[in-house]
C-alpha positions as CSV (number, residue, x, y, z in Angstrom):
1,M,113.1,140.4,88.2
2,A,112.7,136.6,88.0
3,T,115.0,134.2,89.9
4,P,117.4,132.5,87.5
5,L,115.9,129.0,87.8
6,S,116.0,128.0,84.2
7,D,119.2,125.9,84.5
8,T,118.1,124.3,87.8
9,S,118.0,120.5,87.7
10,A,118.2,117.7,90.3
11,S,121.8,117.0,89.3
12,A,122.6,120.7,90.1
13,L,121.3,120.4,93.6
14,R,124.6,119.0,95.0
15,T,124.8,121.0,98.3
16,V,121.7,121.0,100.5
17,A,121.1,122.9,103.8
18,V,118.7,121.4,106.2
19,V,117.4,124.0,108.7
20,G,116.1,122.3,111.8
21,L,117.7,119.1,113.1
22,G,115.0,117.5,115.0
23,T,114.0,113.9,114.2
24,M,112.7,114.8,110.8
25,G,115.5,117.1,109.9
26,T,118.1,114.5,110.9
27,G,116.3,111.9,108.9
28,I,116.2,114.1,105.8
29,A,119.9,114.9,106.2
30,E,120.7,111.1,106.3
31,V,118.6,110.5,103.2
32,L,120.4,113.3,101.3
33,A,123.9,112.2,102.5
34,R,123.3,108.6,101.5
35,A,122.3,109.8,98.0
36,G,125.7,111.5,97.7
37,R,124.7,115.1,98.5
38,Q,126.8,117.4,100.6
39,V,124.6,118.4,103.6
40,V,124.8,121.4,105.9
41,G,122.7,120.8,109.0
42,I,121.7,124.0,110.8
43,D,120.1,124.4,114.2
44,V,120.0,127.1,116.9
45,S,122.5,125.5,119.4
46,E,125.5,123.3,119.6
47,A,123.5,120.9,121.8
48,A,120.9,120.5,119.1
49,T,123.5,119.8,116.3
50,A,125.4,117.4,118.6
51,K,122.2,115.5,119.3
52,S,121.5,115.3,115.6
53,V,125.0,114.0,114.8
54,A,124.7,111.4,117.5
55,A,121.4,110.2,116.1
56,L,122.9,110.1,112.6
57,E,125.8,108.0,113.9
58,T,123.4,105.6,115.6
59,S,121.1,105.3,112.6
60,T,123.9,104.6,110.2
61,A,125.6,102.1,112.6
62,R,122.2,100.3,112.7
63,A,122.2,100.3,108.9
64,V,125.6,98.6,108.8
65,R,124.5,95.9,111.3
66,R,121.5,95.2,109.0
67,G,123.7,95.0,105.9
68,R,122.2,98.1,104.3
69,L,125.5,100.0,104.4
70,T,129.2,99.0,104.5
71,E,131.5,100.6,107.0
72,Q,133.1,102.6,104.3
73,E,129.8,103.8,103.0
74,R,128.8,104.8,106.5
75,A,132.0,106.8,106.9
76,D,131.4,108.5,103.5
77,V,127.8,109.4,104.6
78,L,129.0,110.9,107.9
79,A,131.7,112.8,106.1
80,R,129.2,114.5,103.8
81,V,127.3,116.0,106.8
82,R,128.6,119.1,108.6
83,T,126.7,121.2,111.1
84,A,126.4,124.8,112.0
85,T,124.4,127.1,114.3
86,E,124.0,130.1,111.9
87,L,121.9,130.4,108.8
88,T,124.9,131.9,107.0
89,A,126.2,128.4,106.7
90,A,123.6,128.0,103.9
91,A,125.3,130.5,101.7
92,D,126.6,127.9,99.2
93,A,123.5,125.7,99.2
94,D,121.8,124.8,96.0
95,L,118.7,123.8,97.9
96,V,117.4,124.6,101.4
97,V,115.1,122.3,103.3
98,E,113.5,124.0,106.2
99,V,112.1,121.8,109.0
100,A,111.7,124.2,111.8
101,P,108.9,124.2,114.4
102,E,105.3,124.7,112.9
103,S,105.1,128.4,113.5
104,Y,104.6,131.1,110.9
105,E,106.7,133.5,112.9
106,I,109.7,131.2,113.1
107,K,109.5,130.0,109.5
108,Q,108.9,133.4,108.0
109,Q,111.9,134.8,109.9
110,I,114.0,131.9,108.4
111,F,112.9,132.7,104.9
112,R,113.5,136.4,105.2
113,E,117.0,135.8,106.5
114,L,117.8,133.3,103.8
115,D,116.9,135.8,101.1
116,G,120.0,137.8,102.1
117,I,122.2,134.8,102.4
118,V,121.7,132.3,99.6
119,R,122.3,132.7,95.8
120,P,119.4,134.0,93.6
121,G,119.1,130.5,92.0
122,T,118.9,128.6,95.3
123,I,115.6,126.7,95.8
124,L,113.9,127.1,99.2
125,T,111.6,124.4,100.5
126,T,109.5,124.1,103.6
127,G,108.7,120.8,105.3
128,T,105.5,122.1,106.8
129,N,102.4,119.9,106.8
130,A,100.1,122.4,108.5
131,L,100.9,125.9,107.4
132,S,100.3,127.7,104.1
133,V,103.2,127.3,101.7
134,T,101.8,130.4,99.8
135,R,101.9,132.5,102.9
136,L,105.4,131.5,103.6
137,A,106.5,132.1,100.0
138,A,104.9,135.6,100.1
139,E,107.4,136.6,102.8
140,S,110.3,135.8,100.4
141,A,111.9,138.3,98.0
142,H,111.7,135.5,95.4
143,P,108.4,133.6,96.0
144,E,108.8,131.7,92.7
145,R,111.6,129.6,94.2
146,V,109.7,128.6,97.3
147,L,107.7,125.3,97.5
148,G,106.8,122.6,100.0
149,L,108.8,119.4,100.3
150,H,107.0,117.2,102.9
151,F,108.8,114.1,103.9
152,F,107.2,111.5,106.2
153,N,108.6,110.2,109.5
154,P,111.0,108.3,109.6
155,A,112.4,109.9,106.5
156,P,114.9,107.2,105.6
157,A,112.2,104.5,105.6
158,M,109.1,106.3,104.3
159,R,109.0,106.5,100.5
160,L,106.4,109.2,100.1
161,V,107.3,112.8,99.5
162,E,104.6,115.5,98.8
163,V,105.9,118.2,96.5
164,V,103.7,121.3,97.2
165,S,103.3,124.1,94.7
166,S,101.9,127.5,95.5
167,V,100.4,129.8,92.8
168,L,103.7,131.6,92.9
169,T,106.0,128.6,92.4
170,A,108.1,128.4,89.2
171,P,107.6,125.1,87.3
172,Q,111.4,124.7,87.0
173,A,111.7,124.6,90.8
174,V,109.0,122.0,91.0
175,A,110.6,119.9,88.3
176,A,114.0,120.0,89.9
177,V,112.7,119.0,93.4
178,T,110.5,116.3,92.0
179,D,113.5,114.8,90.1
180,L,115.6,115.0,93.2
181,A,113.0,113.1,95.2
182,L,113.1,110.3,92.6
183,E,116.9,110.3,92.8
184,L,116.6,109.9,96.6
185,G,114.5,106.7,96.0
186,K,111.2,108.4,97.0
187,E,107.8,108.5,95.4
188,P,106.9,112.2,94.8
189,V,103.3,113.2,94.7
190,A,102.4,116.6,93.3
191,V,99.8,118.5,95.4
192,G,98.5,122.0,95.8
193,D,98.7,124.2,98.8
194,R,96.2,123.4,101.5
195,P,96.6,122.3,105.1
196,G,97.5,118.7,105.5
197,F,98.0,118.2,101.7
198,V,96.9,114.7,100.7
199,A,98.1,112.2,103.3
200,D,97.8,114.3,106.4
201,G,94.7,115.9,105.1
202,L,93.0,112.5,105.1
203,L,94.9,111.0,108.0
204,F,94.3,113.8,110.6
205,G,90.6,113.9,110.1
206,Y,90.4,110.2,110.8
207,L,92.7,110.6,113.9
208,N,90.5,113.4,115.2
209,Q,87.4,111.3,114.9
210,A,89.1,108.5,116.8
211,A,90.1,110.9,119.6
212,A,86.5,112.2,119.7
213,M,85.2,108.6,119.9
214,Y,87.5,107.8,122.8
215,E,86.6,111.1,124.5
216,A,82.9,110.2,124.3
217,K,83.7,106.9,126.1
218,Y,82.2,105.0,123.2
219,A,85.0,102.4,123.3
220,S,88.3,102.0,125.2
221,R,91.6,103.3,123.7
222,E,92.8,99.6,123.4
223,D,89.6,98.5,121.5
224,I,89.6,101.5,119.2
225,D,93.3,100.9,118.3
226,A,92.8,97.1,117.9
227,A,89.7,97.5,115.8
228,M,91.5,99.7,113.2
229,R,94.6,97.5,113.2
230,L,92.7,94.2,112.8
231,G,89.7,95.5,110.9
232,C,91.7,97.6,108.3
233,G,95.1,96.1,108.4
234,L,96.7,99.4,109.6
235,P,100.2,99.2,111.2
236,M,99.1,101.3,114.2
237,G,95.8,102.2,115.9
238,P,94.8,105.9,115.7
239,L,95.4,106.8,119.3
240,A,98.8,105.1,119.4
241,L,99.6,107.0,116.2
242,L,98.5,110.3,117.8
243,D,101.0,109.6,120.6
244,L,103.7,108.9,118.1
245,I,103.1,112.0,116.0
246,G,102.6,114.2,119.0
247,V,99.2,115.3,120.4
248,D,100.2,118.9,120.1
249,T,101.3,118.5,116.5
250,A,98.0,116.9,115.6
251,R,96.1,119.7,117.3
252,T,98.1,122.3,115.3
253,V,97.5,120.5,112.0
254,L,93.8,120.1,112.7
255,E,93.4,123.8,113.7
256,A,95.0,124.8,110.3
257,M,92.7,122.4,108.4
258,Y,89.6,123.6,110.3
259,A,90.5,127.3,109.6
260,E,90.3,126.5,105.9
261,S,87.6,123.9,105.6
262,R,85.2,124.9,108.5
263,D,84.3,121.2,108.5
264,R,83.4,120.1,112.0
265,L,85.2,116.8,111.3
266,H,88.5,118.9,111.4
267,A,87.6,120.9,114.5
268,P,90.2,119.5,117.0
269,A,88.5,117.2,119.6
270,P,88.6,118.9,123.0
271,I,90.7,116.1,124.5
272,L,93.6,117.1,122.1
273,K,93.6,120.5,123.7
274,Q,93.3,119.1,127.2
275,L,96.2,116.7,126.7
276,S,98.4,119.3,124.9
277,E,98.0,122.0,127.6
278,A,98.7,119.4,130.3
279,G,102.0,118.5,128.6
280,L,100.7,115.0,127.8
281,T,101.8,115.2,124.2
282,G,102.5,111.5,123.6
283,R,105.6,109.4,123.4
284,K,108.0,112.3,123.5
285,A,106.5,113.3,126.9
286,G,106.1,109.8,128.2
287,R,102.4,110.1,128.4
288,G,99.5,110.9,126.0
289,F,96.6,108.6,125.3
290,Y,98.8,105.9,126.7
291,T,101.6,105.9,129.3
292,Y,105.1,105.0,128.3
293,E,108.1,103.6,130.1
294,A,110.0,106.9,129.7
295,P,109.9,110.0,127.6
296,G,110.7,109.0,124.0
297,S,110.1,105.3,124.7
298,A,107.8,103.2,122.5
299,T,107.1,100.8,125.4
300,V,103.5,101.2,126.8
301,V,103.1,100.5,130.5
302,R,100.1,99.9,132.6
303,D,98.3,102.9,134.1
304,A,95.1,103.8,135.8
305,L,93.1,103.3,132.6
306,T,94.4,99.9,131.8
307,S,91.9,97.1,132.4
308,P,92.9,94.9,135.3
309,E,94.5,91.7,134.1
310,G,92.1,88.8,134.2
311,A,89.1,91.1,134.8
312,A,86.2,88.7,135.1
313,L,83.0,89.2,133.0
314,A,79.7,88.0,134.2
315,P,79.3,84.2,133.9
316,G,78.3,83.3,130.3
317,R,75.8,80.8,129.0
318,P,77.0,77.4,127.7
319,V,77.4,77.2,123.9
320,R,77.8,73.8,122.3
321,S,75.9,74.3,119.0
322,V,75.6,77.3,116.7
323,G,73.1,78.2,114.1
324,V,74.2,80.4,111.1
325,A,71.4,82.0,109.0
326,G,72.3,82.8,105.4
327,S,73.9,81.4,102.4
328,G,76.3,84.1,101.2
329,T,80.1,84.5,101.5
330,M,79.8,85.9,105.0
331,A,77.5,83.2,106.3
332,S,79.6,80.4,104.9
333,G,82.8,82.0,106.3
334,I,81.3,82.3,109.8
335,A,80.0,78.7,109.7
336,E,83.5,77.6,108.7
337,V,85.0,79.5,111.7
338,F,82.7,78.0,114.2
339,A,83.1,74.4,112.8
340,K,86.9,74.8,112.8
341,A,86.7,75.6,116.5
342,G,84.7,72.3,117.1
343,Y,81.2,73.7,117.4
344,E,78.3,71.8,115.9
345,V,76.9,74.1,113.2
346,V,73.5,74.3,111.6
347,L,73.7,76.3,108.4
348,A,70.2,77.4,107.3
349,A,69.1,79.2,104.2
350,R,65.9,79.9,102.4
351,S,66.2,76.6,100.6
352,V,68.1,73.3,101.0
353,E,69.9,74.0,97.7
354,K,71.2,77.4,98.8
355,A,72.4,75.9,102.1
356,Q,74.1,73.0,100.4
357,A,75.8,75.4,98.0
358,A,77.1,77.4,101.0
359,K,78.4,74.2,102.5
360,A,80.1,73.3,99.3
361,R,81.8,76.7,99.3
362,I,83.1,75.9,102.8
363,G,84.4,72.5,101.5
364,K,86.4,74.4,98.8
365,S,87.8,76.8,101.3
366,L,88.9,74.0,103.6
367,S,90.5,72.2,100.6
368,R,92.5,75.4,99.9
369,S,93.7,75.4,103.5
370,V,94.8,71.8,103.2
371,D,96.7,72.6,99.9
372,K,98.5,75.5,101.7
373,G,99.4,73.3,104.6
374,R,97.3,75.2,107.1
375,L,95.0,72.3,107.8
376,T,95.3,68.5,107.7
377,A,93.0,66.6,105.4
378,E,91.5,64.8,108.4
379,A,90.8,68.1,110.2
380,A,89.1,69.4,107.1
381,V,86.8,66.3,106.9
382,R,86.0,66.6,110.7
383,T,85.2,70.3,110.2
384,L,82.8,69.8,107.3
385,D,81.1,66.9,109.1
386,L,80.2,69.3,112.0
387,I,78.1,71.4,109.5
388,T,74.5,70.5,108.8
389,A,73.0,72.3,105.8
390,T,69.2,72.9,106.0
391,G,66.5,74.8,104.3
392,S,64.5,75.4,107.4
393,Y,65.1,77.7,110.4
394,D,63.1,75.2,112.5
395,D,66.4,73.3,112.8
396,F,67.7,76.1,115.0
397,A,65.4,74.7,117.8
398,D,68.4,73.4,119.9
399,V,71.2,75.8,119.1
400,D,72.7,77.8,121.9
401,L,73.8,80.7,119.7
402,A,72.0,81.8,116.5
403,V,74.0,84.1,114.2
404,E,72.2,86.0,111.5
405,A,74.2,86.7,108.3
406,V,71.6,87.6,105.7
407,A,71.2,90.7,103.5
408,E,72.0,94.1,104.9
409,D,68.3,95.1,104.8
410,L,66.5,96.0,108.1
411,A,63.1,94.6,107.0
412,V,64.7,91.3,106.0
413,K,66.7,91.0,109.3
414,Q,63.7,91.9,111.4
415,Q,61.6,89.3,109.8
416,L,64.3,86.7,110.4
417,F,64.6,87.7,114.1
418,G,60.9,87.3,114.4
419,T,61.3,83.8,113.1
420,L,64.3,83.1,115.4
421,D,62.3,84.3,118.4
422,K,59.7,81.6,117.6
423,V,62.0,78.6,116.9
424,C,65.0,79.1,119.2
425,K,64.9,77.7,122.7
426,P,64.6,80.1,125.8
427,G,68.1,81.3,126.8
428,A,69.6,81.0,123.3
429,V,71.7,84.0,122.3
430,L,70.6,85.8,119.1
431,A,73.3,87.7,117.2
432,T,73.3,89.9,114.2
433,T,76.3,90.5,112.0
434,T,75.1,93.8,110.7
435,S,77.8,96.4,109.9
436,S,75.6,99.5,109.7
437,L,72.0,98.8,111.0
438,P,70.8,99.3,114.6
439,V,71.1,96.2,116.6
440,I,68.2,97.3,118.8
441,A,65.9,97.4,115.8
442,C,66.6,93.6,115.3
443,A,66.2,93.0,119.0
444,R,62.8,94.7,119.2
445,A,61.5,92.3,116.5
446,T,61.7,89.6,119.2
447,S,60.0,89.1,122.6
448,R,63.5,88.7,124.2
449,P,65.5,91.8,123.3
450,Q,67.8,91.2,126.3
451,D,69.2,88.1,124.5
452,V,70.1,90.0,121.3
453,I,73.6,91.3,120.6
454,G,75.8,92.3,117.6
455,M,78.7,90.2,116.4
456,H,80.2,92.1,113.4
457,F,82.6,89.8,111.7
458,F,84.9,91.1,108.9
459,N,85.2,89.7,105.5
460,P,86.7,87.1,104.8
461,A,85.6,85.7,108.2
462,P,88.1,82.8,108.3
463,A,91.0,85.2,107.9
464,M,90.0,88.4,109.7
465,K,90.7,88.4,113.4
466,L,88.3,91.1,114.5
467,V,84.8,90.9,115.8
468,E,82.9,94.0,117.0
469,V,80.7,93.0,119.9
470,V,77.8,95.4,120.0
471,R,75.6,95.7,123.1
472,T,72.3,97.5,123.1
473,V,70.9,99.2,126.1
474,L,68.8,96.0,126.7
475,T,71.5,93.4,126.3
476,E,72.0,91.2,129.4
477,P,75.5,91.1,130.9
478,D,75.6,87.3,130.6
479,V,74.8,87.5,126.8
480,H,77.8,89.9,126.4
481,A,80.0,87.5,128.4
482,T,78.9,84.6,126.3
483,V,79.8,86.2,123.1
484,R,83.2,87.4,124.4
485,E,84.0,83.9,125.5
486,V,82.9,82.4,122.2
487,C,85.1,84.9,120.3
488,G,88.1,83.7,122.3
489,R,87.3,80.1,121.5
490,I,87.1,80.7,117.8
491,G,90.3,82.7,117.8
492,K,88.9,86.1,117.2
493,H,89.8,89.4,118.9
494,A,86.6,90.9,120.4
495,V,86.2,94.7,120.8
496,D,83.3,96.2,122.7
497,C,81.2,99.0,121.5
498,G,77.7,100.5,121.8
499,D,74.9,100.3,119.3
500,R,75.3,103.3,117.0
501,A,75.9,103.6,113.3
502,G,79.2,102.3,112.0
503,F,80.3,100.9,115.4
504,I,84.1,101.5,115.6
505,V,85.6,100.6,112.2
506,N,83.1,101.8,109.7
507,A,82.5,105.0,111.7
508,L,86.2,105.9,111.4
509,L,86.8,104.3,107.9
510,F,84.0,105.6,105.8
511,P,84.3,109.4,106.5
512,Y,88.0,109.0,105.5
513,L,87.0,107.3,102.3
514,N,84.4,110.0,101.7
515,N,86.9,112.8,102.2
516,A,89.2,111.1,99.7
517,V,86.4,111.2,97.1
518,K,85.9,114.9,97.9
519,M,89.6,115.6,97.1
520,V,89.2,114.1,93.6
521,Q,85.8,115.8,93.1
522,E,87.5,119.2,93.9
523,H,90.4,118.3,91.5
524,Y,92.9,118.7,94.3
525,A,94.8,115.4,93.5
526,S,94.4,112.4,91.2
527,L,93.2,108.9,92.2
528,D,96.6,107.5,91.7
529,D,98.4,110.2,93.8
530,I,95.9,109.8,96.7
531,D,96.1,106.1,96.7
532,A,99.9,106.2,96.6
533,A,100.0,108.9,99.4
534,M,97.9,106.7,101.7
535,R,99.8,103.5,101.0
536,L,103.3,105.1,101.2
537,G,102.6,107.9,103.7
538,G,100.0,106.3,106.0
539,G,101.0,102.6,105.8
540,Y,97.5,101.6,104.5
541,P,97.4,98.2,102.8
542,M,95.2,99.8,100.0
543,G,94.6,103.3,98.9
544,P,91.1,104.7,99.5
545,F,90.0,104.3,95.8
546,E,91.3,100.7,95.6
547,L,89.4,99.9,98.8
548,L,86.2,101.6,97.6
549,D,86.2,99.6,94.4
550,V,86.7,96.4,96.4
551,V,84.0,97.1,99.0
552,G,81.6,98.3,96.3
553,L,80.5,101.9,95.8
554,D,76.9,101.1,96.4
555,V,77.8,99.5,99.8
556,S,80.0,102.4,100.7
557,L,77.3,104.9,99.8
558,A,74.8,103.1,101.9
559,I,77.1,103.1,104.9
560,E,77.9,106.8,104.5
561,K,74.2,107.6,104.3
562,V,73.6,105.7,107.5
563,L,76.4,107.6,109.3
564,H,75.1,111.0,108.0
565,R,71.6,110.2,109.1
566,E,72.7,109.1,112.5
567,F,75.1,111.9,113.4
568,R,73.6,114.7,111.3
569,D,77.0,116.2,110.6
570,P,77.2,118.0,107.3
571,G,80.8,116.8,106.9
572,L,79.5,113.2,106.7
573,A,77.2,113.9,103.7
574,P,78.2,111.5,100.9
575,A,80.3,113.1,98.2
576,P,78.2,113.9,95.1
577,L,80.7,112.1,92.9
578,L,80.2,108.9,94.8
579,E,76.4,109.2,94.4
580,H,76.8,109.9,90.7
581,L,78.9,106.8,90.1
582,V,76.4,104.6,91.9
583,A,73.6,106.1,89.9
584,A,75.5,105.3,86.8
585,G,75.9,101.7,87.8
586,C,79.7,102.0,88.3
587,L,79.9,100.0,91.5
588,G,83.5,98.9,91.5
589,R,85.2,95.7,90.7
590,K,82.0,93.7,90.7
591,T,80.6,95.7,87.7
592,G,84.0,96.2,86.0
593,R,84.0,99.9,86.6
594,G,84.1,102.1,89.7
595,F,86.7,104.8,90.2
596,R,88.8,102.7,87.9
597,E,88.0,100.3,85.1
598,Y,88.7,96.5,85.4
599,A,88.9,93.7,83.0
600,R,85.7,91.7,83.1
601,R,86.0,88.1,84.0
């Protein structure tokens, strides 16, 4: 006999029971109460419910101080919330939101008990992000009324809600919960039942790779986090985010994802198990990847892994003049950065005309900075006067640092490095801006590989603060020190990494983008829902498909092929859909069509 859900609507969901009053459950209770719902908060002990009420009082008081609630509104919100320690308190609920610990045993027991307590038309939802909604629903006497309702933390602030249907869920229940999410001021995204759903399904794979990168000692925790914040515009670095989420929670989600996908990218990095079993679960424990002032504190304190303050590098080489090879957007941007910092710059291209066009582009960029009040007219003139445009690399004879910014083609770069080897003076540092090619291959094209290093700037170079400093096994310490010092002088944040495909940012970014393509390819979710999920649930400045179309699908495919070739991991193989779009000439915004269509200029 079917559950009588035909009359269920968002407006009928007036009383809501929230089972589990941890941080997430308390946040959901606040969201519901602020939207005028009567809320019954249920947890196993009086201590847990008292803690939740205290957190709710603190949160609403803060909202009053910030002008988001009046005192009367706050009083009304608190009056709408009552607490209990028995599930029987949910008897009159129109909707139940379960946010208990991520355990099938615990959640299934809750759903079995609720079957004998709530009315037949009551909708039951689970807040899981790692467990199967279908499996939980199957334990209910009325599986058609069970679905997933995944809020993001902190629930009052985060707009995304994933509405998760199983094959058993009644459409009326999905529609009612979706409409409720809209009434709560949230952005509901409809997804199917698989571990991680959309946002966490993409996010946790990325976090896992960051943990593995740190475990391999490829880069420091600080450099990994800084690289992703500054290189991708993310609000937090991946290791800091793991500490916030909870290392143990991340491990649970990844184990569930791996059990379904068998993708090695989802197999939890061993360090997650080590930290979890040692009780170093992140902020809540006071220690995880970082050490915190106290359990629950967000304040990071120095520990044994923190680099000593003022740690000295080897003495660097003096740099007064810089040569920039190339005439594209990146080359002109890098030349602008150096000139703004007071360096004499030689901008060389394959012809004088190309070099002069690149200098003219810099002039326009400086004029825009003047118009926006970021630069004085006098400073703009001085900066442009420091740049000499030339059509011959012979003019690099006296530069102290030569920066290559030509096409991302190894043969082209190697030929250029052979030329730089001949024209640059002994002791000059030779740098490549490659984002995906081996730096050592450029270095071996010279007779002085010890003087070659990677300086991966991000586009647009004048605006982006990050530079990945890439040492090969042959790079001299004073060359590394020179580039680090120069980065400081030009106002960039340098992160250190070794010479392997993708360095830090692309090695973490492009598998995430590739996994997003696989989601669409498998018809799991739409482009728009995935983009919305990552912007609203992950804090990304752009969704993966927006970013792919901006970067260029051909560029993205090339980087993914390099990563797959280097690491030989089947999970890194480019998604066939991406390959098909590139083969069809749909390369993104630059061609007017990629994953989406764009108006041609």
